[in-house]
C-alpha positions in Angstrom: -55.2 35.0 21.0 -53.3 37.5 18.9 -51.7 36.6 15.6 -48.2 37.1 17.1 -49.0 34.7 19.9 -50.4 32.1 17.4 -47.2 32.3 15.4 -45.1 31.8 18.5 -47.1 28.8 19.5 -46.9 27.3 16.0 -43.1 27.7 16.0 -42.7 26.0 19.4 -44.6 22.9 18.3 -42.7 22.4 15.0 -40.6 19.2 15.1 -36.9 19.7 15.3 -35.1 18.7 12.1 -33.0 15.6 12.3 -29.6 15.7 10.8 -28.7 12.1 11.4 -28.3 10.3 8.1 -30.6 7.4 7.3 -29.3 4.0 8.4 -29.1 2.9 4.8 -26.7 5.8 4.0 -24.5 5.3 7.1 -23.6 1.8 6.0 -23.3 2.6 2.3 -19.5 3.4 2.5 -18.7 0.0 4.0 -20.9 -1.8 1.6 -19.1 -0.1 -1.3 -15.8 -1.0 0.3 -16.7 -4.7 0.7 -17.9 -4.7 -2.9 -14.6 -3.1 -4.0 -12.5 -5.7 -2.1 -14.6 -8.6 -3.6 -13.9 -7.1 -7.0 -10.2 -6.9 -6.4 -9.9 -10.4 -4.8 -12.0 -12.2 -7.4 -10.0 -11.0 -10.4 -7.8 -13.7 -11.7 -5.1 -11.2 -12.7 -4.8 -10.0 -9.1 -4.8 -13.5 -7.7 -2.0 -14.4 -10.2 0.0 -11.3 -9.0 -0.4 -12.4 -5.4 0.8 -15.9 -6.4 3.9 -14.4 -8.0 4.6 -12.5 -4.8 4.2 -15.7 -2.8 6.7 -17.5 -5.1 9.5 -14.9 -4.4 10.3 -16.0 -0.8 9.7 -19.7 -1.7 12.2 -19.6 -4.5 14.8 -17.7 -2.3 14.3 -20.1 0.5 14.7 -23.2 -1.6 17.7 -21.8 -3.5 19.5 -20.9 -0.2 18.6 -24.3 1.2 20.1 -26.1 -1.8 23.2 -23.8 -2.2 23.9 -23.0 1.5 26.1 -19.9 0.9 29.0 -19.5 3.3 29.2 -16.5 5.5 30.3 -13.4 3.6 29.1 -14.7 0.3 26.0 -13.6 -1.7 23.8 -10.6 -1.2 22.8 -9.2 2.1 20.8 -11.4 4.4 21.4 -14.6 2.4 24.1 -15.9 4.8 22.0 -15.2 7.8 19.0 -17.1 6.4 20.6 -20.5 7.1 21.0 -19.6 10.7 17.5 -18.1 11.2 14.5 -18.4 8.9 13.2 -15.0 10.0 15.8 -13.4 7.8 13.9 -14.8 4.8 11.2 -12.3 5.5 13.6 -9.4 5.2 15.4 -10.9 2.2 12.2 -11.5 0.3 11.0 -7.9 0.9 14.4 -6.6 -0.2 14.2 -8.6 -3.4 10.5 -7.8 -4.1 10.7 -4.0 -3.4 12.5 -2.9 -6.5 10.3 -4.7 -9.1 7.7 -7.2 -8.0 5.8 -5.1 -5.4 5.7 -1.9 -7.5 4.5 -4.0 -10.4 1.6 -5.4 -8.4 0.7 -2.0 -6.9 1.0 -0.3 -10.2 -1.4 -2.7 -11.9 -4.1 -2.5 -9.1 -3.8 1.3 -8.5 -3.6 2.2 -12.2 -6.7 0.1 -13.0 -8.8 1.4 -10.0 -10.5 4.3 -11.7 -9.3 4.1 -15.3 -10.7 0.6 -15.6 -14.1 1.8 -14.4 -14.0 4.7 -16.9 -12.8 2.5 -19.8 -15.6 0.0 -19.1 -18.2 2.7 -18.9 -19.2 1.8 -15.3 -17.8 4.9 -13.6 -20.8 7.1 -14.6 -23.2 4.4 -13.3 -21.3 4.3 -10.0 -21.9 8.0 -9.5 -25.6 7.7 -10.1 -26.3 5.1 -7.4 -26.0 7.8 -5.8 -22.4 7.8 -4.8 -20.5 11.1 -4.4 -17.2 11.4 -6.1 -15.5 12.0 -2.8 -16.9 8.8 -1.4 -16.0 6.9 -4.5 -12.4 8.1 -4.2 -12.3 7.3 -0.5 -13.5 3.7 -1.3 -11.0 3.3 -4.1 -8.2 4.6 -1.9 -9.0 2.3 1.0 -9.3 -0.6 -1.4 -5.9 0.0 -3.0 -4.4 0.6 0.5 -5.9 -2.8 1.6 -4.5 -4.6 -1.4 -1.1 -3.0 -0.9 -1.1 -4.3 2.7 -2.2 -7.7 1.5 0.6 -7.8 -1.1 3.3 -7.0 1.5 1.8 -9.5 4.0 1.8 -12.1 1.3 5.6 -11.8 0.9 6.2 -11.5 4.6 4.0 -14.4 5.8 5.1 -16.8 3.1 8.7 -15.8 3.9 8.1 -16.5 7.6 6.5 -19.9 7.0 9.0 -21.1 4.4 11.9 -19.8 6.6 10.5 -21.4 9.7 10.1 -24.8 7.9 13.4 -24.8 6.1 15.7 -23.2 8.7 13.7 -22.7 11.9 13.1 -19.6 14.0 15.7 -18.9 16.6 17.2 -16.1 18.6 17.6 -13.2 16.2 21.1 -11.6 15.4 20.7 -8.0 14.4 22.8 -6.3 11.7 24.6 -4.5 14.5 25.7 -7.8 15.9 23.5 -7.9 19.0 21.2 -10.9 19.6 17.5 -10.7 20.6 14.9 -13.3 21.2 12.8 -14.8 18.4 9.7 -13.0 19.7 11.5 -9.7 19.5 12.6 -10.5 15.9 8.9 -11.2 15.0 7.9 -7.8 16.5 10.5 -6.1 14.4 9.3 -8.0 11.3 5.8 -6.6 11.9 7.2 -3.1 12.0 9.2 -3.8 8.9 6.1 -4.9 7.0 4.2 -1.8 8.3 6.9 0.5 7.1 7.0 -1.1 3.6 3.2 -0.7 3.4 3.4 3.0 4.2 6.2 3.4 1.6 4.3 1.6 -1.1 1.1 3.5 -0.3 2.7 6.6 -1.7 3.1 4.8 -5.0 -0.5 3.5 -4.8 -1.8 7.0 -4.3 0.2 8.1 -7.3 -1.4 5.4 -9.3 -4.8 6.5 -8.2 -4.1 10.0 -9.4 -2.8 8.8 -12.8 -5.8 6.6 -13.0 -8.1 9.7 -13.0 -6.3 11.2 -15.9 -7.1 8.5 -18.5 -9.7 5.9 -19.5 -6.9 3.6 -20.7 -6.2 1.3 -17.8 -3.1 -0.2 -19.4 -1.6 3.3 -19.8 -2.3 4.1 -16.2 -0.7 0.9 -15.0 2.4 1.5 -17.1 2.7 5.1 -16.0 2.4 4.2 -12.4 5.1 1.5 -12.7 7.2 4.0 -14.7 6.9 6.5 -11.8 8.7 4.1 -9.5 11.3 3.2 -12.2 12.0 6.9 -13.0 12.4 7.7 -9.3 14.8 4.7 -8.9 16.8 5.9 -11.9 17.2 9.3 -10.5 18.2 7.8 -7.2 21.0 5.9 -9.0 22.6 9.0 -10.4 25.4 10.2 -8.0 25.3 13.7 -9.5 21.7 14.1 -8.2 22.5 13.3 -4.6 21.0 16.6 -3.4 17.5 15.4 -4.4 17.9 11.7 -3.4 16.4 12.2 0.0 13.2 13.6 -1.5 12.7 10.9 -4.1 9.7 8.5 -3.8 11.8 5.4 -3.7 14.9 6.6 -1.9 13.9 5.3 1.6 12.0 2.1 0.6 14.8 0.0 2.1 15.0 2.2 5.2 13.5 -0.6 7.3 17.1 -1.8 7.8 17.1 0.6 10.7 14.7 -1.7 12.5 17.3 -4.5 12.4 19.8 -2.6 14.5 20.1 -2.5 18.3 19.8 1.3 18.4 16.9 2.1 16.1 16.9 5.6 14.7 13.2 6.2 15.3 13.5 9.9 14.2 14.7 8.8 10.7 12.0 6.2 10.4 9.3 8.7 11.3 10.8 11.3 8.9 10.9 8.9 6.0 7.3 7.6 6.8 6.1 11.2 6.9 7.7 11.8 3.5 5.8 8.8 2.0 2.6 10.0 3.6 3.2 13.5 2.3 3.6 12.1 -1.2 0.3 10.2 -0.7 -1.5 13.3 0.5 -0.4 15.3 -2.5 -1.3 12.6 -5.0 -4.7 12.0 -3.4 -5.4 15.7 -3.3 -4.7 15.9 -7.1 -6.8 12.8 -7.6 -9.7 14.4 -5.8 -9.3 17.7 -7.8 -9.3 15.8 -11.0 -12.1 13.4 -10.2 -14.4 16.2 -8.9 -14.2 18.0 -12.2 -13.9 15.1 -14.6 -16.7 14.7 -17.2 -17.9 11.2 -16.8 -21.2 11.6 -18.7 -19.8 10.7 -22.1 
């Protein structure tokens, strides 16, 4: 047999390379995610923050039950709560959105990477081995999950307290039409989902800020300040041309879901704006983390 024929025969019997990742690596991401969630949910600070969020609808419900405001008195939704406890969900989210929810999201997102860097554990995480992209993906999913948990805490406690104190009945929309209690619950689910998407933009901003410093407290304060600064700009009438593009301008846009003719196009446009903010912040976070010196 010639040397050329031998080379061909040898090539044909060589095993084909396998590009499938080892089973241990395929499940590494979800193990990291579970570890991240255990870390978030076991911290007393985070548990205390969730407890504060749970108190918001409880206090509103008890206060309304005791005072029983007449129709036309008090802030939006308060008069409707006495007729249907489902309105307590929307009232609690409206009250929590300007301060309480951004505070919780800012603390968790700001601490996500800066806390690891400040404690000196970030460089050890990246030698497990864990790529920086995977680490950012895990941190992003963890912060997003906690954001959803924070919103659900307000919504579910509001639903339970409202149901116990005032009952759940046929739902009167802001436009004056009446829908069934089941339809009202479905709208409440969409309202919670919209709020989660809106706050995820702030959470992504917190992740980016968290990559810029090793001081977790500074990252938390800056993330909360981002929401406050956007709200201040939104309150200046002379800047009305930029209001529609601000981070916080459409946070209360879920009111569209409480009308008979829902402007779905507006809700999609506002949600895409929030997701656009998130995409920009996460891209900046990846660019920063991928070049950050974590060996010191």
